Each structure stands twice: as C-alpha cells, then as structure tokens.
C-alpha positions in Angstrom: 96.5 -50.6 -129.0 96.5 -47.6 -126.7 96.5 -44.4 -129.0 96.1 -40.7 -128.8 95.0 -40.1 -132.2 92.3 -36.5 -133.1 93.3 -35.9 -129.0 94.5 -32.7 -127.9 96.3 -32.4 -124.7 96.9 -29.8 -122.4 100.5 -30.7 -120.3 101.5 -28.5 -117.5 105.3 -28.0 -116.7 106.2 -29.5 -120.5 109.2 -27.5 -120.8 111.4 -30.4 -118.9 111.4 -33.9 -117.5 109.2 -35.8 -116.8 105.9 -32.7 -118.2 108.7 -33.0 -121.3 108.8 -36.7 -121.4 104.8 -36.6 -121.2 104.3 -34.4 -124.0 106.5 -36.5 -126.4 105.1 -39.5 -125.6 101.7 -38.7 -126.2 102.4 -37.4 -129.6 104.2 -40.2 -130.6 100.4 -41.4 -129.8 98.6 -39.4 -132.2 98.3 -36.2 -130.1 98.9 -32.5 -130.5 100.2 -30.9 -127.8 99.9 -27.9 -125.8 103.1 -26.9 -123.7 102.8 -24.8 -121.0 106.4 -23.2 -119.4 107.3 -20.8 -117.0 110.6 -19.2 -117.9 112.1 -21.4 -119.8 111.1 -20.9 -123.6 114.3 -22.9 -125.1 113.2 -25.6 -123.2 110.1 -25.3 -124.3 110.8 -25.0 -127.4 112.9 -28.5 -127.6 109.3 -30.1 -126.4 107.3 -28.1 -129.1 110.4 -29.1 -131.7 109.9 -32.8 -130.7 106.1 -33.0 -131.1 106.5 -31.7 -134.6 108.7 -34.9 -135.2 106.1 -36.8 -134.8 104.2 -35.0 -137.4 101.3 -33.9 -133.9 100.7 -29.9 -134.2 101.4 -28.2 -130.9 102.1 -24.5 -129.2 103.8 -23.5 -126.5 102.0 -21.2 -123.9 103.8 -18.7 -121.1 101.9 -19.5 -117.8 101.6 -19.1 -113.7 99.7 -22.0 -113.2 99.3 -20.6 -109.8 97.8 -17.3 -110.9 94.5 -17.0 -111.7 94.1 -14.5 -114.4 97.5 -16.4 -116.2 95.0 -19.7 -116.1 92.5 -18.1 -118.1 94.8 -16.6 -120.3 96.4 -19.9 -120.6 93.0 -21.5 -121.2 91.5 -18.3 -124.3 94.9 -18.8 -126.2 95.3 -23.0 -126.4 91.6 -23.2 -127.5 92.1 -20.6 -130.5 94.5 -23.0 -131.7 92.4 -26.1 -130.6 88.7 -26.4 -130.7 88.9 -29.0 -127.8 91.6 -30.0 -125.1 91.1 -33.5 -123.9 93.8 -34.4 -121.7 95.3 -32.8 -118.9 98.1 -33.3 -117.1 99.1 -31.7 -114.1 102.6 -31.6 -114.5 104.6 -28.1 -113.4 105.1 -28.3 -109.9 108.4 -26.5 -107.6 110.5 -29.2 -105.1 110.7 -28.7 -101.5 112.1 -25.8 -99.7 114.0 -28.3 -97.7 113.6 -27.5 -94.5 112.1 -28.1 -90.6 108.4 -26.4 -89.8 110.3 -24.1 -87.5 112.9 -23.1 -90.1 110.2 -22.9 -92.6 109.1 -19.7 -93.5 105.3 -18.2 -94.2 106.1 -16.8 -97.5 107.7 -20.2 -98.4 105.4 -22.4 -97.4 102.7 -20.7 -98.8 104.9 -20.9 -102.7 104.9 -24.3 -102.8 101.4 -25.3 -101.9 100.3 -22.4 -104.6 102.4 -23.9 -107.6 101.6 -27.4 -106.4 98.1 -27.5 -104.9 96.4 -25.0 -106.2 98.1 -24.7 -109.5 96.4 -27.7 -109.6 92.8 -26.4 -108.9 93.0 -23.8 -111.2 93.8 -26.3 -114.1 91.6 -28.2 -113.4 89.1 -26.2 -112.8 89.1 -24.3 -116.7 89.5 -28.2 -118.1 86.3 -29.6 -116.1 84.9 -25.9 -117.2 85.6 -26.5 -120.8 84.8 -30.1 -121.2 81.6 -29.5 -119.2 80.7 -27.1 -122.4 81.2 -29.9 -124.6 79.2 -32.1 -122.8 81.7 -34.5 -120.5 84.2 -36.5 -121.2 88.2 -36.5 -121.0 90.8 -37.3 -118.6 92.6 -35.2 -115.8 96.4 -36.7 -114.8 97.6 -34.7 -112.1 101.4 -35.8 -111.7 101.8 -35.8 -107.6 104.6 -37.7 -105.5 105.3 -40.8 -103.4 104.6 -37.8 -100.8 101.2 -37.5 -101.6 101.5 -40.0 -98.8 105.1 -40.8 -97.8 106.1 -38.7 -95.7 110.1 -37.2 -95.2 111.9 -34.7 -92.3 111.8 -31.6 -94.0 109.2 -31.3 -96.4 106.8 -30.6 -94.8 105.8 -27.8 -97.8 106.3 -30.8 -100.2 104.3 -33.3 -98.3 101.3 -31.3 -98.1 100.8 -29.5 -101.1 100.8 -33.8 -102.8 98.9 -34.4 -100.4 96.5 -31.7 -101.0 96.6 -33.0 -104.8 95.6 -36.4 -103.2 92.5 -35.7 -102.0 91.8 -33.1 -104.8 91.9 -35.1 -107.4 89.7 -38.0 -105.7 86.8 -35.1 -104.7 87.2 -34.7 -108.8 87.1 -37.9 -109.6 83.7 -38.1 -107.6 82.3 -35.3 -109.0 82.7 -36.1 -112.7 82.4 -39.6 -112.7 78.9 -39.5 -114.4 80.2 -37.0 -117.0 82.7 -39.1 -117.4 85.8 -37.3 -117.1 88.8 -39.4 -115.2 90.7 -38.3 -112.4 93.9 -40.0 -111.5 97.2 -39.4 -109.9 100.9 -41.0 -111.3 102.8 -40.6 -108.3 106.9 -40.2 -109.6 109.7 -41.9 -107.2 113.1 -41.2 -107.7 112.8 -40.1 -111.5 116.3 -38.8 -112.7 115.3 -34.9 -113.4 115.6 -31.7 -112.5 113.9 -32.2 -109.4 116.7 -34.8 -109.1 119.3 -33.2 -110.4 122.4 -33.8 -108.2 121.7 -37.7 -108.2 121.5 -36.7 -112.3 124.8 -34.9 -112.1 126.9 -37.2 -109.1 127.0 -40.8 -110.0 128.1 -41.6 -106.3 125.1 -39.8 -105.1 122.8 -41.5 -107.2 124.1 -44.8 -106.3 124.0 -44.4 -103.1 120.2 -43.7 -103.1 119.5 -46.5 -105.8 120.6 -48.7 -102.4 117.2 -47.4 -100.9 115.1 -48.4 -103.4 114.5 -52.2 -103.9 114.5 -52.7 -107.2 118.0 -50.5 -107.1 117.7 -48.2 -109.8 116.4 -44.8 -110.5 113.5 -43.8 -112.5 113.4 -41.8 -115.9 111.3 -39.7 -117.2 109.6 -42.0 -120.1 108.5 -44.9 -116.9 106.3 -42.0 -116.1 105.4 -41.0 -119.3 104.2 -44.4 -120.2 102.1 -45.0 -118.0 100.0 -41.6 -118.3 99.2 -42.3 -121.8 97.5 -45.1 -120.5 95.2 -43.3 -118.2 95.5 -40.9 -121.4 93.5 -43.1 -123.1 90.5 -44.7 -124.1 91.6 -48.4 -122.3 91.5 -46.8 -119.1 88.1 -44.9 -119.8 86.6 -47.3 -116.1 89.6 -46.5 -114.2 89.0 -42.5 -112.0 90.1 -41.9 -108.5 93.7 -43.8 -108.5 97.3 -43.1 -107.7 99.5 -45.1 -109.7 103.0 -45.5 -107.3 105.8 -45.2 -110.3 109.1 -46.1 -108.2 110.5 -49.2 -108.3 108.9 -49.9 -104.7 110.4 -47.4 -102.2 107.2 -46.8 -100.9 107.5 -50.1 -99.4 110.9 -49.5 -98.7 110.0 -46.7 -96.1 107.0 -48.5 -95.0 109.2 -50.9 -93.5 110.7 -48.3 -92.0 113.9 -47.3 -93.5 114.9 -43.7 -94.6 
C-alpha cells in the first residue's frame, strides 16, 4: 500500500487547486505538510484545516517562489518546525497572459518564466542542498502541463516556462540519481481549477472544450494528487526523469492536428 507515514512534504502553491488537493491527499497518506501561498492566506488556512482533519501536522508560510530571499526564508521557517523535508512539490505557478509574441511585453514574458521556471529552480536548489546534508534520498515532483510539449498559439510565455521545467527536471534527475533523489513531472491537461475558472463557471463552455478531449471529461485536482502520492512514495523509488501526463488523452488528440 502506498504510504507517506513519517514523511514531511513541502507543497508550493498549496492554497488552491492542484496544490491544495496534493497537500490534503499527502496528509491522508500520512505526511506532515508545509503549505506555501502568495496572497490568499484564508485559502491556505483552508488547506491547513484539511491537513489537520487527517490528524497530521502542518504549517502555512507566505512565500514568493520567484524571489531568492523569500525562498531562503521559506526553508528557514519550514526547518524550524520540521527537522527534515522529504518531498518537494512545485505546484505554484501562473497561467499564460494569452498574447501572441508581437503583443507580449518583456515584463509579461519575464513574469511567467520567473514564477513557473525560476521558482521551480530556486525551490529545487534549496531542497537538494537540504537533502544532501541529510545524506541524500528524497522526492521532487514538479507540476508542469501538457504544454511542456504540446504548444498552443498565444501561449509563448507559458509553453516556454513549462518546457524549461521539463528540461530542468530531466537534468536534475541525472544529477541526483545516485543520491536516490528522484525528480519527476506531472503534466495535467484540462483540470478544473482557478486556472480554468471559465470552464468551472460556464457549463456550456466546459462541455465544448471537453469534446476535444478523447475521454470527453475534464480532470479534477484529485486526479493529479493521486499520481503525486505515488511519485512521492517508496513505490516509485526507481522512477526518475519522467513526465506523467494526466489529460484524458488531450495531448494525443492535438498530435493529430485537432484544436
């Protein structure tokens, strides 16, 4: 049975959506949780309540993952409460600004890449330093997107950032394999979260999009969380450098030229 008993996980972007679901599911499987949030403290507290309902311990920490000083402070605070951090989940991120490149400002492009890619790098670096001080072993799970490989017009900033995370993850997997620190990506497709708020709110719009998905249904944060539990567990100790796509077959449909 998959279990995370006696493990501590740091989940960035844990205040909502996929991050919140992963934090709750990890706790249900026995882990203590460090939850980061950027602005919505009330939502982070709601995640913490879900963790504590399982009987596990948890804290929330405000952090801007794109800022090196903020990430440094995050780890200092986390390690004051927990002696070890065994699992890192990089879930914090922003969606595309949805502009073609000739409309896209440098500042907009930079912001997306800074949060999605630089933030993942900064959190991974601190986690790896910590795990090496503990003699190795650990799990890194990066929440990317099918857009790490499947591109869409008007999403240059997002696709570039997620493709960057893919390359970062594979490189880290090579660097860390002999330290028994695994690095894997989970690439969701259409998941009903704040990033897809219109699909959450507008049933007709959602159903239209679902017709482009071979499974004909949207995914839920729990679909992603259950995969994350597996990658975080000892059951996945021999898996590293991979991307698990969770999209109901959407990437296959687009590969055939369907929009």
